N, C-alpha and C positions, 0 to 999 in steps of 0.2 A: 470461620466460614468455610464450608467445604467447597472445594474447587468446582465441582459440577454444578453448584448453585449460583456461581458468580454471574454468568451471562444471563441466567433466568431472572435473577433479582434485578440486574441492570435493566432488562427489558420491562419488567413489572413496574419499576419505579419511574420510567420515562413518562413525562406528561403526554397527554393525548396529542397535543399540538406538535411536539417534537417527534413522537412516533410516526405521525402522519407525514411529516416532512421527510423523515428518513425513508419510509416505505415508498411513498409516491415518487420521490426523487430518484431512488434507486431503480424502481420499476420502469419509470419512463426512459431512463438512460439505457436500460437493458433492451427495451423494446426498440428503441432507435438503433441500437447496435445491430440487432437481427435484421431490421429493415434495410439498413445501409449496406451491409455485407451481401445480403441476398440480392439486392438490386444491382450491385456493381460487379459481382463476381459469380461466375457459373459454379465454381467449386471453392468457396471460402475456406473450407477445411484444409485443402491442399496448400493454400497460402499460409495458413497457421502452421502446418507441419514444416513448410520450408523455412519460415521464420525461426521456428524452434531449433531446427538443425543448424542454421547459421549461428544462432546464439550459443548453442552447445559446442559447436566447433571452436568458437572464439574462447569460450571458457576453458576448454581442454588445451588450448594453446595460449593461455593468457600471458604467460611470461614472454613469449615471443612478440605478441601484439603490444604489450606494454612498452617494450623496448622500441618497437617501430613507432609507436605513438609519441614517445618521448623525443625521439630523433626528429620526427616530422614537426612537432610543435616548436622545437628549438630552431629548426630551419626557418620556421615562420616568424621567429622573433619573440616567442613566448618563453618564459622561465618556468621550468617544471619542478614541482616539489612532490615528495612522497611522504605520507603520514601513516604510521603503522596503527594508530588508534585515535580515539576522539580527542584526547588531551593534546596530542601532538598536532592534530589538524587545527584545533582552535588556536594553539600557540603560533602556528605558521601564519594564520590569517592576521593575528595581532602583530606579529613581527613585520609582515608586509606593510601594514598600515603605518607602523612606527617608522619603517625605513623610508617611506615616501612622505612622511609628515601628515598623514591623513587623520582627521578627527571625526569625520562623519561618513556614514555609509548608507546607500540605498541598495536594497537587495530584492531580487525577484524570488519567486516561489522555489523552494528546494526542500525536499523531504530529508535529504542528508543533513542539512543544517538543523532541522528539527531533531533528527536522530542524535546529533552531538551537542545539542543545546547551545548553539553558537551565539545566538542573540543575547542570552543572559550573561554569557562569559564576556562578550565585548562591552556590554553596558557596565558590568562590574569593574572593567578596566578603563572606564572613563570615555568610551566611544559612544557616539550617537548612532543608532541603527534604526532605519525605518523600513518596514515591510511595504512593498509597493503593489503586490498582488492585492486586489480589493478584499478578497476573503481573508488573506493572511493579515492585512492591515487591521481589519475588524477584530480578528483574534488577538492581535497585539495590544490594541487599546482596551480589550476586555480581559487581558491576562488569561486567555483561554488557549486551547490547543486544538489541532485539526481533528475532525471526526471522519474524514474521507481523504483518500489520496489525491483526488482530482478536484473535488468541490469541498474545500475544508470547512465551510460553514453551513453544510447541509442541515445541521441541527438548529440553525438560527432562523429567525424570520425578520421581516422588514420592520416590525414594530419594535423589537428589541434592538435592532441596529439603529433605528432613529433615536431611541433613548440614549444609546451609547454616544452617538454623534453630538447630541445635545449636551451630554455630560462633559464631553471633551472640548466644548466650545466651537463646534463646527457648524453651528446654526441652531435655530429654534426647532422644536420637535416637528418633524415632517417625515412621514413614512412612505412618501411617493418614491418608488425606485429610481426614477430619473433624477429627482432632486438629490437623493442619497449619493448616486454615482457622480453627479456634477460637483457636489461639495467635496467628495473624496478627490476628484480630479484636480480641483483648484488647490487643495491643500498639498497634494503630492507633487504637482508641477514645480512648486517652489523648492521642495525638498530635492528634486532631481538637480536643480540648478545650483543649490547650495552645497551638495555633497562633494566629498573628495574622491570617493571610491565607489564603484558599482560592483556588486557581487551577484553572480548567477550560478545556477547548477549547470547540468548538461543532460539532455535526454539521450544523446548518443555522441560518441567521439570516433571519428574515422582514423584508424591506426595508419592507414596509407598516406592520407593528406594532412592529418593533424587538424582537420576542421572539426569544430564543435557545433553540433546541431541543437538549437533551442526551439522548443515548440510551445507556443502560448496562444491564448485567445484575447489577451488584453493589450499586448504590445509593450508592457511595462519593462520587459527584459531589455529591449533596445533603448528605452529611455534611461535605464540604469547605466548605460555605457555612453550615451550621446554627449553628455557634458562633463564627464569625469576623466581625469588623467590616468586613472588606474582601473583595470578590470581584473577581478579575481574570479576564476571559475573553480568551484569545488565539486569534485566528481568521484563517485564510487568506482572502484576499479572494474566493476562488472559492466559499465556502460559502453565498453568498446565494441566496435564492429570492424571487420577486416578492412573495408574500403568504402569509398563514396557510393559505389554501385549498390551495396546492400541497403543504403539509406532509403532507397525507393520502396523497398519492401516494408520497412518499419514505419515510414511516414504515412503509407497508405493504410496501415493497420492501427496505429495509435489513436488517430482521431476517430475512426469508425468504432473502435472498441471502447473508447472512453466516453464519448458523447454522441456518437452517431453522425459525426460530421465527415464529409468526404476528405476534408483537409482542415487542419486547424488554421485559424485566421492569420497568425504570424509564424513563419518558419524562417529562422536565421541560421546562416552558416558562417561561423566566425573562424577566420584563418589565422588571426594573430593581432597584435597591436596595429595602429594605423601606420601606413607607409608614408614615406617622405612627401609623396604627392597628394595625400589626402588632407583636406582642410580640417576635418573634425574626427573625433574618436579618441579612445584611450591611447596614451603614449606608451603605457606599460601593460603587459598582460601576464598574469601568473595563473598557472593551472596546478591545482593540488589534487593528486590522486590519493584517495583515502581507502585504506584497507578496513580497519575497525572490525576485525574478525571475519571478514569475507573470505580470506584465504583458508580459515578454519572450516567455513561452510563448504568451500570448494573441495576440501579434503574429506568431507563427510559423505554419507550416502544420501544426502538431501541437496546435493550441489545444483540440481536442476532449478531450484528456486531462484538462483542468481540470473536466470534468463529474464526475469521479470522486467518489463518496461514501464511499470507504474501507470498503467492505463485505468485501473480501478474496475475493470469489467467483472472480475470475480466477486468484488464487493456488491456490485449492483444486482447480481443474479442470486446471491447467497440468501437463503431463507432465514438464516440465523442473523446475519448482519441487518437485513431489512427490519427485523423485529427489535434488535437490541441497539443498533447504532454503533458508531466507532469507538466512543469513549469506554464502552464495556470491555474492550480488549486491553485496556491499561497499558497501551504502548503506542508509539508513533505510527506503526503500521497496523491497521485494523483489518478485519475481514479474513477470508481464507488465506491470502498471501501473508498477512500479519500473523496468523495462527501458526504458520511455518517459520517465517523469517524472524519474528521477534524472539522466540525462545533460542534460536540458533545464534543470534547476535548478542544475546544476553550474557554469554560467557559464564562466570561463576554465579550469575543470577538466574541461571536456567530453571532451578526449582521454583522460583517465583512465578514463572510464566509457563511452566510445564503443563498446566491444565488447558492452555489455549487450544492445542490440537484436538481436545475433546469437545470444543465448541463447534461441532460440525455434525450434520446428519449423514455425511459421506454420500450425498446424493449424486455427486459427480458433475453438477452443473458448472462449477468453477473451472474444471478441466475443459469442458466443452466450449466455453467462451474465451478461454485464455488465448491471446493472439500469438503466443510463443509456445503453446501446447505443453504447459507445465503440468505434470501428473500430480496435481495438488492432493487428491485423496490418498494416493500412495504415500506421499511424503508425510501426511498427517498420521497415517498408520505407523510409519517408521518412527515418528517422534513419540507416539503413544507407547511404542515398545521401548524406546530409550528411557522414557519416564518411569516405566515399570521396572526395567532392569536396574536403573540407578536409584529407585525408590525416591524420586524427586519430589520434595515438598509434600503437598497434600493432593497432588495430581491424581493419585489412585484412590483417594478416599471416596466412599460412596459407590465404587465400582463393584457390581455384583460379581461373586465368585462363579465363574463359568465352568468349573470342573464337572458338576453334575450335568450341565447342559451339553458338554462335549461327550459324556458317556451316553446320554440320551440320543444325541444325533448320530452316534456311530453304531447304534443297535436298532436295526429296522423294526423288529418286533415291538420293542419298547416304544419306539417313535410312533408306530401305528396306534398302539394302545393309548398313548398320551393324547394323540389327536382326537380319538374317540371320546376321551374323558375331559377334553379341554373345556367343554361348555360348563363344567362344574365350577370353573373359576368365576363365572358370572354370579355365583351365589355365596362365595366365600368373602367375608369382610376383609378388607386389606389389612386391618390391624391384627388379624389372626395369623398372618404370614410371619413366622417367627424369625426368619433370617434377617440379621441386622442390615445387610446391604439392600435387601428388598425394601425394608421399612424406610431406610434413608431415601431411596429412590422415590418411593411412593409419597413421601412427605412433600415433594414438590411437583408431582405429576399424578395423572389419573389414567389408569389403564382403560383402553377402549373395550367395548363389549366383544367377547369372543364369538366369532361367527364362522370359524374354520371347521375342518374335520370332515367335510362332505365331498371333497374333490375325488378321493380315491374310489368312493362308491359310485359317483357319477361316471368316472372314467371307465370303471369296470363294466358298466352297463352300456357304454357308448363306443368302446374301443373297436368293436367289430364293424362299426359303421365308418 
């Protein structure tokens, strides 16, 4: 299968119901984002630029801030671990559970744990793991994976969820949303009480204070810690911010950018395990900073992608994601951010995902909505160039040879003549175009009617006015 056809085929094969769920869900979130930012800020773009500069500064001084964060966390009573790759990260989690005699875990939503496939690893090693985010819980019982960074089951509907709950013995078929959530709550509450360890991710980590900021809309992250003696926080090294002061900028942006909320419902700041005077809370806290090729990304010309705060705004606005959904990207991270981040994190598997940067119209909407001002279209072009230079997989198959196009564009006389003759393309059957690249492209697409070539004549007659 040629790489340029993969997203097209994924979009074509979606059921109408799933396509509508993807499209409408993404469109609604994007509209709410615009409304929230324009309502609350006179110049939201200035706020985005400021957030981007803060994150870029942190990345450029990441070694310094990692040392500060480690020292602050240790002062707070947490134990800090560093994992160079996914295998080490999974093993550290398992070792911590074994050290404390833990057999069962409840965990909150974490894209990093999806990235390293932590759940499967722990289950293979005899541990019980329960996802407590409602969407992730549904994915777990369906043996599915997320299709969106923020709303992981945007591709599902209540009828399918009701069938899954009936299959798992959570009640007779009932697709009433309130009934579904009530049944999930009843099942998960007991799991919180029975578990030995709670695992969370982290939206941000303050290097100055060692506080971990968790942003959720369900409150399940705090339940994961409430009754358990051990708290494990697994964090990508890019999640650092210099101090608590900067958290105000990002907390005001992440909710508005992701779902159009002024502020997410639950915002937690975790400073360490419980103190001697606290009656409840984890007695032990472990923080695992995970690299998993992030340092390689930091050393590349696409380092700006590490600014990402996982709000999903670029997915919601992207015309390609709206049509294809997240599973078409064949990776944990879908949409424009995934088209950049996934190939970079793939390491030796880069050729397998090298086509993803071409799954974009380069319209620039992703850059315009990004709360940390990541120049995603520029990064996509850099990765396309990398794929071409490295002849990566089939990423370049089906790409038209632009040599003649370059000659045509650089010769004004030839260009003017081509525009005048452009209308003849409307009468040439596509199968008569002999170039193999053009034939491959046309096999999946249809050229629109040529209607150009008249502007120069119009301008010549009107320029004196």
